[in-house]
C-alpha positions as CSV (number, residue, x, y, z in Angstrom):
1,M,0.0,0.0,0.0
2,E,2.8,2.4,0.9
3,M,4.5,1.6,-2.4
4,V,1.3,2.4,-4.3
5,K,1.1,5.8,-2.5
6,M,4.7,6.6,-3.2
7,I,4.3,5.8,-6.9
8,S,1.2,8.1,-7.0
9,V,3.2,10.9,-5.3
10,L,6.0,10.5,-7.8
11,R,3.5,10.7,-10.7
12,I,2.0,13.9,-9.3
13,L,5.5,15.4,-8.9
14,A,6.4,14.5,-12.5
15,F,3.2,16.1,-13.7
16,L,3.8,19.3,-11.8
17,A,7.4,19.4,-13.2
18,L,5.9,19.1,-16.7
19,V,3.4,21.9,-16.0
20,I,6.2,24.2,-14.7
21,G,8.2,23.4,-17.8
22,F,5.2,24.3,-20.0
23,K,4.8,27.6,-18.1
24,A,8.4,28.5,-18.8
25,A,7.9,27.6,-22.4
26,E,4.9,29.9,-22.6
27,E,7.1,32.9,-22.3
28,Y,7.2,32.7,-26.1
29,D,5.1,30.8,-28.7
30,Y,5.2,30.0,-32.4
31,T,1.9,31.8,-33.2
32,G,0.0,34.9,-32.1
33,A,1.0,37.7,-29.8
34,R,4.1,35.8,-28.5
35,G,5.0,34.3,-31.9
36,P,8.3,34.7,-33.7
37,S,7.5,38.2,-35.2
38,H,7.1,39.5,-31.6
39,W,10.0,37.7,-29.8
40,G,12.3,40.8,-30.0
41,D,9.7,42.9,-28.2
42,L,8.8,40.5,-25.4
43,K,12.0,41.0,-23.4
44,E,14.9,43.5,-23.6
45,E,17.4,40.6,-23.6
46,W,15.6,39.1,-26.6
47,K,15.8,42.2,-28.8
48,T,18.3,40.4,-31.1
49,C,15.4,38.2,-32.3
50,G,14.0,41.3,-33.9
51,D,17.0,43.4,-35.0
52,G,19.8,40.8,-35.4
53,R,21.6,40.7,-38.8
54,Q,22.8,37.1,-38.6
55,Q,19.7,35.2,-37.6
56,S,18.8,31.5,-38.1
57,P,17.3,29.5,-39.7
58,I,17.8,30.3,-43.3
59,D,17.1,28.8,-46.7
60,V,20.2,27.2,-48.1
61,L,20.0,28.5,-51.6
62,K,22.3,27.4,-54.4
63,R,23.1,31.0,-55.5
64,N,24.6,31.7,-52.1
65,I,26.8,28.6,-51.8
66,E,30.6,28.6,-52.2
67,I,32.2,25.2,-52.5
68,S,35.1,25.1,-50.0
69,P,37.1,21.9,-50.1
70,N,39.7,23.4,-47.8
71,L,37.2,23.4,-44.9
72,G,38.0,19.7,-44.3
73,E,36.0,16.8,-43.0
74,L,34.2,17.0,-39.7
75,Q,36.4,15.8,-36.9
76,T,34.2,14.2,-34.2
77,S,35.1,12.1,-31.2
78,Y,31.7,11.3,-29.7
79,K,31.4,8.8,-26.8
80,E,28.7,7.1,-24.9
81,A,27.6,9.0,-21.8
82,N,24.8,9.3,-19.2
83,A,21.9,11.2,-20.7
84,S,18.4,12.4,-19.6
85,L,15.4,13.2,-21.8
86,K,13.6,16.4,-20.9
87,N,10.2,17.5,-22.3
88,N,10.4,21.3,-21.7
89,G,7.1,22.2,-23.3
90,H,8.5,23.6,-26.6
91,D,10.7,20.7,-27.7
92,V,12.1,17.4,-26.6
93,M,15.7,17.6,-25.5
94,L,18.3,14.9,-24.8
95,R,21.0,16.2,-22.5
96,W,24.4,14.8,-21.6
97,A,25.2,16.7,-18.4
98,K,28.9,15.9,-18.5
99,G,29.1,16.0,-22.3
100,A,29.3,13.1,-24.8
101,G,32.5,13.8,-26.7
102,S,33.3,16.7,-29.0
103,I,33.7,18.1,-32.5
104,Q,36.7,20.2,-33.5
105,V,36.2,23.4,-35.3
106,D,39.0,25.8,-36.2
107,G,41.3,23.9,-33.8
108,V,38.8,24.2,-30.8
109,N,37.0,21.3,-29.3
110,F,33.3,21.9,-28.7
111,T,31.6,19.5,-26.3
112,L,28.3,17.9,-27.3
113,R,25.9,19.0,-24.6
114,Q,22.4,18.2,-25.9
115,C,20.3,17.5,-28.9
116,H,16.7,18.4,-29.7
117,W,14.1,18.1,-32.5
118,H,12.1,20.6,-34.5
119,S,9.1,19.7,-36.6
120,P,8.8,20.8,-39.3
121,A,12.5,21.3,-40.1
122,E,13.7,24.9,-39.5
123,H,16.3,25.1,-42.3
124,L,15.2,24.9,-45.9
125,I,17.3,23.5,-48.7
126,G,16.6,25.2,-52.0
127,G,13.1,26.1,-50.9
128,T,12.2,22.6,-49.7
129,R,11.1,22.2,-46.1
130,Y,11.4,18.7,-44.6
131,P,9.3,17.3,-41.8
132,L,12.0,17.1,-39.1
133,E,15.4,18.5,-38.0
134,I,17.6,17.5,-35.2
135,H,20.0,20.0,-33.6
136,M,23.2,18.8,-31.9
137,V,24.4,21.6,-29.7
138,H,28.1,21.8,-28.8
139,Q,29.8,24.4,-26.5
140,P,33.3,24.9,-25.1
141,A,34.1,26.7,-21.8
142,D,33.6,30.2,-23.2
143,N,30.0,29.4,-24.4
144,K,30.6,29.8,-28.1
145,T,28.4,27.4,-29.9
146,V,28.5,25.0,-32.8
147,V,25.2,23.4,-33.9
148,I,25.0,20.5,-36.3
149,G,21.6,20.3,-38.1
150,I,20.4,17.1,-39.8
151,L,17.3,17.1,-41.9
152,Y,14.9,14.2,-42.3
153,K,12.4,13.2,-45.0
154,Y,9.6,10.6,-44.6
155,G,10.7,7.1,-45.1
156,K,12.2,4.4,-42.8
157,P,12.2,5.0,-39.1
158,D,15.2,6.8,-37.6
159,T,16.9,4.3,-35.3
160,F,18.3,6.9,-32.8
161,L,14.9,8.5,-32.4
162,A,13.4,5.1,-31.8
163,Q,15.6,4.8,-28.7
164,V,14.1,7.9,-27.0
165,L,10.5,8.0,-28.2
166,P,9.1,5.7,-25.4
167,F,10.2,8.4,-22.8
168,I,9.2,11.6,-24.5
169,S,6.0,12.2,-22.5
170,E,7.9,12.4,-19.2
171,A,8.9,15.8,-17.7
172,E,12.4,14.4,-17.3
173,E,13.6,10.8,-17.6
174,S,17.1,9.4,-17.0
175,L,18.0,7.2,-20.0
176,G,21.4,5.9,-18.8
177,M,24.2,5.5,-21.3
178,I,23.4,7.0,-24.7
179,D,25.9,7.0,-27.6
180,P,25.6,10.0,-30.0
181,K,27.5,8.1,-32.6
182,H,24.1,6.5,-33.3
183,I,23.0,9.9,-34.8
184,K,24.0,9.1,-38.3
185,F,25.3,11.9,-40.6
186,G,25.4,9.7,-43.7
187,S,27.6,12.1,-45.7
188,R,30.9,13.8,-45.5
189,K,29.4,16.9,-47.3
190,Y,28.1,19.7,-45.2
191,Y,27.0,23.3,-45.4
192,T,28.2,25.9,-42.9
193,Y,27.4,29.5,-42.1
194,T,27.3,31.9,-39.2
195,G,23.9,32.4,-37.6
196,S,22.1,32.4,-34.3
197,F,20.0,30.3,-31.9
198,T,16.6,29.7,-33.4
199,T,14.8,30.4,-30.1
200,P,15.0,33.4,-27.7
201,P,17.3,35.1,-26.9
202,C,18.4,34.4,-30.6
203,T,22.1,35.0,-29.7
204,E,24.3,35.4,-32.8
205,G,27.8,34.1,-33.5
206,V,26.6,30.5,-33.7
207,T,28.5,28.3,-36.2
208,W,25.9,26.2,-38.1
209,I,26.8,23.0,-39.8
210,I,24.0,21.5,-41.9
211,I,24.7,17.9,-43.1
212,H,24.2,17.6,-46.8
213,K,22.5,14.2,-46.8
214,V,18.8,14.2,-45.9
215,R,18.1,11.2,-43.6
216,S,14.8,9.4,-43.1
217,V,12.2,9.3,-40.4
218,S,8.8,7.6,-40.2
219,R,5.5,9.5,-40.1
220,D,4.6,7.9,-36.8
221,Q,7.8,9.1,-35.2
222,V,7.1,12.7,-36.3
223,R,3.5,12.4,-35.1
224,N,4.7,11.1,-31.7
225,L,7.1,14.0,-31.3
226,I,4.5,16.6,-32.2
227,A,2.0,15.0,-29.8
228,A,4.4,15.0,-26.9
229,V,5.0,18.7,-26.7
230,H,2.6,21.3,-25.2
231,D,-0.3,22.7,-27.2
232,G,0.9,25.5,-29.4
233,F,4.4,24.0,-29.8
234,G,3.5,21.0,-32.0
235,K,5.0,22.9,-34.8
236,N,8.1,24.5,-33.4
237,A,10.0,25.8,-36.4
238,R,11.0,29.5,-36.5
239,P,10.3,31.1,-39.9
240,I,13.1,31.6,-42.3
241,Q,15.3,34.6,-41.7
242,S,17.0,37.0,-44.1
243,E,20.5,36.0,-45.3
244,N,21.7,39.6,-45.2
245,G,24.5,38.9,-47.6
246,R,25.9,35.9,-45.8
247,T,27.7,33.2,-47.7
248,I,27.1,29.6,-47.2
249,E,30.1,27.3,-47.6
250,L,29.8,23.8,-48.8
251,Y,32.4,21.2,-48.0
252,M,32.9,18.6,-50.7
253,P,35.7,16.0,-50.7
254,Q,38.3,16.9,-53.4
255,H,37.3,13.9,-55.6
256,G,33.7,15.1,-55.6
257,A,34.3,18.8,-56.0
258,S,33.2,18.9,-59.6
259,K,29.9,17.2,-59.0
260,H,26.5,18.9,-58.7
261,I,25.6,20.3,-55.3
């Protein structure tokens, strides 16, 4: 009997944590008076959302792409680490509290801290919007940020997402050891540009790396992600932002540099 009471209390506490998370998320929305066009007016520290010049996401358009073979292949050293899944009301986030390995950019190691999903995808490729995008967020000690974005089209289920879907309705759930190497890139080609966070405070100076290959995800997986987040955040993609003269670089291995992009 005591065990039943304890389980009931724990369920209530989990529900309250979820509600609190939703309240925090409601500081901004994706529609209406707290939607993206108003983010810059909601708080002084969010004004970059409205007047920033290097905002994300963008449409990766062919006319703005420069092929840059000298960028080099992505150097990652990911590792299995303890992770927890958090439904914070506006997205589902997988967090590695102590990091899960790193990526090296310009000689600096950026530690993988978390990943989360947006549906539909935030970045467009040549005007095409895909149903899902994962963001892998990396930060070093000075809080500079590198985000890897991977886009998904409908097709076979994504094996990494399949690992976490059973837990996405919980406010926060410890998943034990999770290996980010199971998030497949599928291509050595990638786009890169300088942008911002795609949610408030929309901080700029973020190095974006968008994997060239579009992976696959099932319709059921996308539906389950949408159903798990709070009402109003089922579609949590910020609208496309102006390029403002930015160049998008595309890394292609030397032997493939002459191929179509």
